[in-house]
C-alpha positions in Angstrom: 6.3 -11.4 -26.7 6.2 -12.2 -23.4 3.6 -14.8 -22.6 3.1 -16.3 -20.0 1.0 -19.5 -19.7 -0.4 -22.3 -16.7 0.6 -25.4 -19.5 4.1 -25.1 -20.4 7.2 -23.7 -18.0 9.9 -22.3 -19.0 13.2 -25.5 -19.9 16.4 -25.3 -21.6 16.5 -25.3 -25.0 18.8 -27.9 -26.2 21.6 -27.1 -28.5 21.9 -30.0 -31.9 25.5 -31.4 -31.4 28.1 -30.7 -34.0 28.2 -33.9 -36.5 29.2 -35.0 -39.5 27.0 -33.0 -41.5 28.4 -29.8 -40.3 31.3 -30.2 -41.1 32.5 -26.9 -43.4 29.6 -24.7 -41.9 31.3 -22.2 -40.1 29.9 -20.6 -36.9 27.7 -18.4 -39.4 25.2 -20.8 -40.5 22.2 -20.6 -38.5 20.7 -23.4 -36.6 17.9 -23.3 -40.0 20.4 -23.8 -42.2 22.2 -26.7 -41.2 19.2 -28.4 -40.7 18.3 -27.7 -44.7 21.5 -28.7 -45.8 21.1 -31.8 -43.3 18.0 -32.2 -45.5 19.8 -31.7 -48.8 22.6 -33.7 -48.5 19.9 -36.5 -47.4 18.3 -36.2 -50.4 21.0 -36.4 -52.9 22.6 -38.8 -51.3 25.3 -37.9 -50.3 25.1 -38.9 -46.6 24.6 -42.9 -47.8 23.5 -45.3 -45.5 23.9 -49.4 -45.7 21.0 -51.6 -47.3 19.3 -52.9 -45.0 18.8 -49.0 -43.5 17.7 -47.5 -46.5 15.7 -50.1 -47.7 13.2 -49.1 -44.4 13.5 -45.3 -45.3 10.6 -44.1 -47.7 10.9 -44.2 -51.1 9.5 -40.5 -52.3 9.9 -37.3 -50.5 6.5 -36.0 -49.5 5.6 -32.9 -51.3 2.0 -30.6 -50.5 0.7 -33.0 -53.6 0.2 -35.0 -50.4 -1.8 -33.2 -48.7 -5.5 -31.6 -49.1 -7.4 -28.8 -48.2 -4.2 -26.6 -48.7 -6.4 -23.9 -48.4 -6.1 -24.4 -44.9 -2.5 -24.6 -44.7 -1.0 -22.1 -42.8 1.8 -20.4 -44.3 4.9 -18.0 -42.7 3.8 -13.8 -42.9 0.2 -15.3 -43.1 -1.0 -14.8 -39.5 -3.0 -11.6 -39.3 -6.2 -11.3 -39.1 -6.8 -15.6 -38.7 -10.6 -16.4 -39.4 -12.1 -18.2 -36.3 -15.0 -19.4 -37.5 -16.4 -21.4 -40.6 -19.9 -20.2 -41.4 -22.3 -23.1 -42.7 -24.3 -22.3 -45.5 -27.1 -20.0 -45.3 -26.1 -19.6 -41.4 -25.1 -16.4 -39.5 -21.4 -15.6 -38.0 -22.0 -16.8 -34.2 -20.6 -13.7 -33.0 -20.8 -10.0 -34.8 -17.7 -8.8 -35.9 -16.2 -12.7 -36.1 -14.0 -13.6 -38.4 -15.1 -16.1 -40.6 -14.9 -18.7 -44.0 -18.0 -19.6 -45.6 -18.8 -23.1 -46.0 -20.3 -24.7 -49.1 -22.5 -26.8 -47.0 -25.4 -26.3 -44.3 -25.4 -27.2 -41.0 -27.4 -30.6 -41.8 -25.0 -31.7 -44.8 -22.1 -31.1 -42.5 -23.3 -33.3 -40.0 -23.8 -36.0 -42.6 -20.6 -35.8 -44.1 -18.9 -35.8 -40.5 -20.4 -39.2 -39.9 -19.6 -40.6 -43.4 -16.2 -39.5 -43.0 -16.0 -41.2 -39.3 -16.8 -44.8 -41.0 -14.2 -44.3 -43.4 -11.5 -43.1 -41.1 -12.3 -45.7 -38.7 -11.8 -48.2 -42.0 -8.7 -46.8 -43.1 -7.1 -47.1 -39.6 -7.7 -50.6 -38.9 -6.2 -50.7 -42.5 -3.3 -48.8 -41.7 -2.3 -50.9 -38.3 -3.1 -54.2 -40.5 -0.4 -53.3 -43.1 2.0 -51.7 -40.5 4.4 -50.1 -43.1 2.9 -46.5 -41.7 2.2 -44.4 -38.6 0.0 -41.7 -38.6 0.5 -39.0 -35.7 -2.4 -36.1 -35.1 -0.7 -33.0 -33.4 -3.5 -30.4 -32.3 -2.6 -27.1 -30.7 -4.6 -24.1 -29.6 -5.4 -22.1 -26.6 -7.2 -22.9 -23.7 -10.5 -24.4 -24.8 -9.8 -24.4 -28.1 -11.4 -28.1 -28.7 -8.9 -30.1 -28.6 -10.2 -33.1 -26.5 -13.3 -32.6 -28.9 -11.9 -33.0 -32.1 -10.7 -36.6 -31.6 -13.6 -37.5 -29.6 -15.9 -36.7 -32.6 -13.7 -37.5 -36.0 -11.9 -40.4 -34.6 -13.4 -43.8 -33.7 -11.0 -46.5 -32.9 -9.9 -49.7 -32.0 -8.0 -49.6 -29.0 -5.5 -51.9 -30.9 -5.2 -49.2 -33.7 -3.6 -46.4 -31.5 -0.7 -45.6 -28.7 -3.5 -42.9 -27.4 -3.3 -39.5 -26.6 -0.7 -37.1 -24.2 -0.9 -33.7 -23.5 2.8 -32.3 -23.2 3.0 -29.5 -20.3 6.0 -28.3 -18.8 9.2 -30.1 -18.9 9.6 -32.3 -15.6 13.1 -33.2 -13.6 14.1 -35.8 -16.0 12.7 -34.3 -19.1 14.6 -31.2 -18.1 18.1 -33.7 -18.4 17.5 -34.4 -22.3 16.7 -33.1 -25.7 13.5 -31.4 -26.1 12.5 -33.8 -28.5 13.5 -37.0 -26.1 10.1 -36.8 -24.8 8.5 -36.5 -28.2 10.6 -39.7 -29.0 8.7 -41.6 -26.2 5.6 -40.7 -27.2 5.3 -41.9 -31.1 2.5 -43.6 -32.6 4.1 -47.9 -33.2 4.0 -49.6 -36.6 0.5 -49.0 -37.9 -0.6 -46.7 -35.7 -2.7 -43.7 -34.9 -1.5 -41.1 -32.3 -2.6 -38.1 -30.7 -0.8 -35.2 -29.2 -2.7 -31.8 -27.5 -0.9 -30.0 -26.6 3.2 -30.3 -28.8 7.0 -29.6 -29.7 5.3 -25.9 -30.5 4.7 -25.6 -27.1 8.4 -24.7 -26.7 8.9 -22.4 -29.4 5.7 -20.5 -27.7 6.3 -20.6 -23.7 10.2 -22.1 -22.9 12.6 -20.2 -25.7 12.6 -16.9 -24.8 15.2 -15.9 -27.5 14.9 -15.3 -30.9 17.4 -17.6 -31.8 16.2 -19.8 -28.8 12.7 -20.1 -31.1 14.6 -20.3 -34.5 16.9 -23.3 -32.6 14.1 -25.0 -31.6 12.3 -25.3 -34.6 15.8 -26.2 -36.3 15.3 -29.6 -34.0 11.8 -29.8 -34.9 11.8 -30.2 -38.4 15.3 -32.5 -38.1 12.7 -34.3 -36.2 9.1 -34.3 -38.1 11.7 -34.8 -41.4 13.3 -37.7 -39.9 9.7 -39.1 -38.9 8.2 -38.7 -41.6 10.8 -40.4 -43.9 11.6 -43.5 -41.6 14.7 -42.4 -41.0 17.4 -43.9 -37.9 16.4 -41.8 -35.5 18.7 -41.0 -32.2 16.7 -41.3 -28.6 17.5 -37.8 -28.0 15.2 -36.8 -31.5 17.8 -36.3 -33.9 18.8 -38.1 -37.0 21.3 -40.6 -36.8 24.1 -40.0 -38.9 25.8 -43.5 -40.7 29.6 -43.9 -40.1 31.9 -44.5 -43.2 30.4 -47.8 -43.8 26.6 -47.3 -43.9 26.4 -48.3 -40.5 24.5 -46.0 -37.5 25.0 -46.0 -33.6 23.0 -49.4 -31.9 20.9 -47.0 -29.8 18.9 -45.3 -33.1 15.6 -46.4 -33.4 14.4 -46.8 -37.0 10.9 -47.3 -36.9 8.3 -46.8 -40.5 7.5 -43.8 -42.3 5.2 -41.8 -40.1 2.6 -39.1 -41.9 2.0 -35.8 -39.4 -1.7 -34.1 -39.5 -0.2 -31.0 -37.7 -3.8 -28.7 -36.8 -3.6 -25.2 -34.8 -7.4 -24.4 -33.6 -8.3 -21.0 -33.6 -11.4 -19.3 -31.6 -11.8 -16.3 -30.5 -11.5 -14.7 -27.6 -15.8 -14.1 -27.2 -16.2 -17.8 -27.7 -13.5 -19.0 -25.6 -15.1 -17.1 -22.6 -17.9 -18.6 -23.4 -16.7 -22.3 -23.0 -14.7 -21.4 -20.0 -18.0 -20.0 -18.2 -19.7 -23.3 -19.1 -16.8 -25.5 -17.6 -17.3 -23.3 -14.7 -20.9 -24.0 -14.3 -20.6 -27.5 -15.2 -19.6 -29.8 -12.5 -19.0 -32.5 -14.7 -16.5 -30.2 -16.6 -14.9 -27.9 -13.7 -12.2 -29.6 -13.2 -10.8 -28.5 -17.1 -10.7 -24.6 -15.5 -7.6 -23.4 -13.5 -7.1 -19.9 -12.2 -4.5 -19.3 -14.4 -6.7 -20.2 -17.4 -8.9 -17.0 -16.2 -5.9 -15.1 -15.7 -4.5 -16.1 -18.9 -7.9 -15.2 -21.0 -7.1 -11.6 -21.8 -3.7 -12.6 -23.2 -5.8 -15.1 -25.5 -5.1 -12.7 -28.7 -1.0 -12.9 -27.6 -1.1 -16.7 -27.1 -3.2 -17.5 -30.3 -0.9 -15.1 -32.5 2.1 -16.9 -31.0 1.4 -20.2 -31.4 0.3 -19.3 -35.1 3.8 -18.2 -36.1 5.8 -20.4 -34.7 3.7 -23.2 -36.5 3.5 -21.0 -39.5 7.2 -21.4 -39.3 7.4 -24.9 -38.6 4.9 -25.7 -41.9 6.9 -27.5 -44.4 6.4 -29.3 -47.6 6.6 -33.1 -45.8 4.4 -31.7 -43.0 2.6 -28.9 -43.2 0.6 -26.9 -40.3 -3.9 -26.8 -40.9 -5.6 -23.9 -39.4 -9.1 -24.6 -38.4 -11.1 -22.0 -37.5 -13.0 -23.4 -34.7 -15.8 -21.2 -33.2 -18.2 -24.0 -34.8 -17.0 -27.2 -33.8 -19.7 -29.0 -36.3 -17.8 -27.4 -38.8 -13.7 -27.4 -37.3 -14.8 -31.6 -36.8 -15.5 -31.8 -40.2 -12.9 -30.0 -41.3 -10.4 -32.3 -39.8 -12.6 -35.1 -41.0 -12.2 -34.4 -44.7 -7.8 -33.9 -43.8 -7.6 -37.0 -42.2 -9.8 -38.8 -44.7 -8.2 -37.5 -47.8 -4.6 -38.1 -46.2 -5.4 -41.6 -44.8 -6.3 -42.3 -48.8 -3.3 -40.7 -50.1 -1.4 -43.4 -47.5 -3.3 -46.2 -49.3 -3.5 -48.5 -46.6 -4.0 -51.6 -47.9 -4.5 -55.9 -45.7 -1.7 -57.3 -46.4 -3.5 -60.4 -47.3 -3.1 -64.2 -46.0 0.2 -65.0 -43.9 0.7 -67.8 -45.7 -0.1 -66.7 -49.4 -3.8 -68.6 -49.6 -4.7 -68.0 -52.7 -8.4 -66.7 -53.2 -9.9 -69.7 -54.5 -8.5 -72.1 -51.5 -9.5 -69.2 -48.7 -12.9 -69.6 -50.0 -13.0 -73.6 -49.6 -11.4 -73.2 -46.8 -14.5 -71.2 -45.5 -17.3 -73.6 -46.9 -15.7 -76.3 -44.7 -15.5 -74.0 -41.6 -19.1 -72.9 -42.1 -20.0 -76.7 -43.0 -18.9 -78.1 -40.0 -20.2 -75.4 -37.7 -23.9 -75.9 -39.1 -23.8 -79.6 -38.4 -22.8 -79.2 -35.0 -25.4 -76.1 -34.2 -28.6 -78.3 -35.9 
C-alpha cells in the first residue's frame, strides 16, 4: 500500500547492529525472530547483568493481566471493519451506517464518570511523581483530526512538574536521519515518576517511512526491542537498543538505565464523514485554521487507507507488555471517558504511593511537629 502523508517524510530505516545476542543466528532469521530471541534470553537469565544493574530492572514481567479494558486491545489479523463510534446508552449513531459500539452509560453518565476519573488520575500522577519508581508514556496515533490533542486536554489534568510534556513526531530532520529511528524517541522520554505524551509516534515510521515489507518488519522489530527495554527498565543505548552486558555483567558507559516505564498506546478511529466535519470546522474557525493545510485536504480521500495502515502496524506492534488500544472517537465524550478509564486503571495497577517522610519520621512525631507549627503560627496571627 502506497500512502503519502504530510506529517511524515521518507527516512532511512536503520538496521540493528549485530550484537552478542545475535551469535548463532544465521541470516535466515528475521529481525523479529532476533528480537524475540533477545527477549527470551533476557527473561530466562541467559543474559546476565551485574547486580547493581539488575536491581533496577522491573522484577516481574508485565502481561495483559496488568492492562484493563481488554475489549479494546487491537490484535493482528483483526483490523478489518473497525468501529468508529461508541454510542451512549439510549443514543443513536451520529452517521447513517456508522460502525458502532454500544456504551452501557448515557451521555450524562459518561461525563460524570469522566470528571470523577480526571480527579483520580491527577492524584495518582502526583503520587507517581513523588514515588519516582516508574514512569508512564501515553502514545496517541490517528489520522488528521482524530482527536489526539483533545484526548490529552480532556483526560489529564497535570501539575507541570509531573510531566515532560508532549511531542509530535513528524518527518525526520537532518540530525535525526544521522541516527537510528529510535534515537529521537530516546531523546523524548518521561523522567522518573513523570508522564509524557507522544502525539504521533514511532509507528508513523512503519506506515510512512518504511517502503518495503522487509523495512516494515525491521522497524517493528526495533520498536518491540525499544518498548520491551523501556518497560523493563533495562539499560538502553542512546540509539534505542537494549544495552547488552560484557562477560562481567557490565555495560558501556554511554548506556542509560531509566526506571521501568508503562506504555498506554492508543489508535484513535474516526469515520471519513467525521473527519470531514472536523476539517470543515477548523477551516471556518479563525482560532483553529492553523491546524489545516492543503495536504490535509488532499489526504482526506485517502483517510481509509491511512487509518487501515496504522491499524495494521499498531496491531502488529501490540504485545503483552505494551498492548495497543483502539478507541472509536467519532463521539469525543465517550472516547475521552474510555481513555480515562484505561489510564485510571493502569495507574491503579502501577500502585503509586507517596514515599513518606524523607527523614523516616513516625506518624506520632509528624503530628506533634505539625501541632507545634500550627500553634506558633496561630500566636503570630492573633
